[in-house]
Phi, psi and omega in degrees: 000158181297153177248135180277125181278180184293336180269007178086352180278152179282127179250136180290142176288140183242163176214176181271145168228089194065229179271357178276156171250122182230166175297133186308317184294344182273342191295314183302319179293322180292318178296320178300319178297319179301310186284333171295323181292322188258358189308314186291337181244011187299311182294319178298317179295324177299318178296317181293311185296323184257004186054036177083355185292337180302331179293322177290320177302315182294316179298320181291321178299318180291324175302319181282346186289336183076008179296136181218178183306135178090351180287153175249117189242140174250121176254104183277142185057038187284344171040249188279359168090012179304306180296318184297324177301315180291320180295322181300324178292327181288316186280335178068186183293342180271353180248191180208154175231125176251123179258120180241131179211148180281341186259122184293323181293320177295317178298318180298319179295317179295317179299319179297323178297318180293320178297315180298327180276354180073022179257106185234326185286132176076014181242132178225137176250127184227129174275124182193161181267131180301336182284341179211072186299133187274057181224164179288161180288152174052049192251336188236146177283331180210142173240127178242151172211118184243119177056037180232334186297325183293342180269355181280136181294306182250091184293327178298315178296321181295316179296321178295320180293319178294321176300316182298325184277345178285145169288158173295133186093353180279166186233143170259141176232118179246121174248118186207150171301145185219205184261121181296132186257357179251113187308314182296318178295324181298317180297315179295317183296320178297315180297316180297314184298308189278335182265322188259320186298313176300326178294317174301319180299320180293315185285317188268315184258353181067028185208088179290320186297320182296321181282335170296316177299314184298322176295315180295324181296330177296318183289338181270351182287145179302139177292172189306308184295320181293318179294322177300319178294324178295322177297317178296320178296331179282352178113354182288145179247164179051044181285133173213173177213158182226124177279137173242145178052046175071019179096001173304322178228149175225147173254122175253138181229150175196157182244152170258111182227000000 
């Protein structure tokens, strides 16, 4: 809602878009433009930027998720379907995976990948906002979100919505870039991120600005302890986190009990 300034005039509420400060209502649209721009090269850029290590991070997160045959899983910000492909193998024909993303182009790309792979049964693609997920309450055994939470405008609302959609006894798994905990690695990572990743974006995806935003969004994302506290505030219990690659990435976990 608007905030009244010192002069009595109504001031628009703002949020971050990378290092920029923008009107809150504009962020979802700006993020949508970013992912529409990079959708066709998103998976290739992930491989280039992480030298393929993102695939190991995702596999390890799913290993820790406890997802098994027959489970019903919601993958939020699932976009091109990397996580969902791995989850589908875990849940098998008796389970299901629902991929929810706010961006239609990312969903279309993910759906095409599943069709090409011949994986159709038990898979659903839904366009929706993480802050108000369009599903029934107490519906999923596990909710995952990989490299998507930092792009959400209202992370508190998104965590509350994910909590609401989980069954009691269910688990949330968040895989996200985080705060590097090794000083020497932090210096190298900063140099690599700000100097090379936007350049890769320009050469490979034809979009330097979008990857500049994505690098900046990592630095604006809550650090490990703060995100853990946000999960607890949303109602999750037994919250913990695990740093990967020196804190470049962290896995956060919590239960609804």
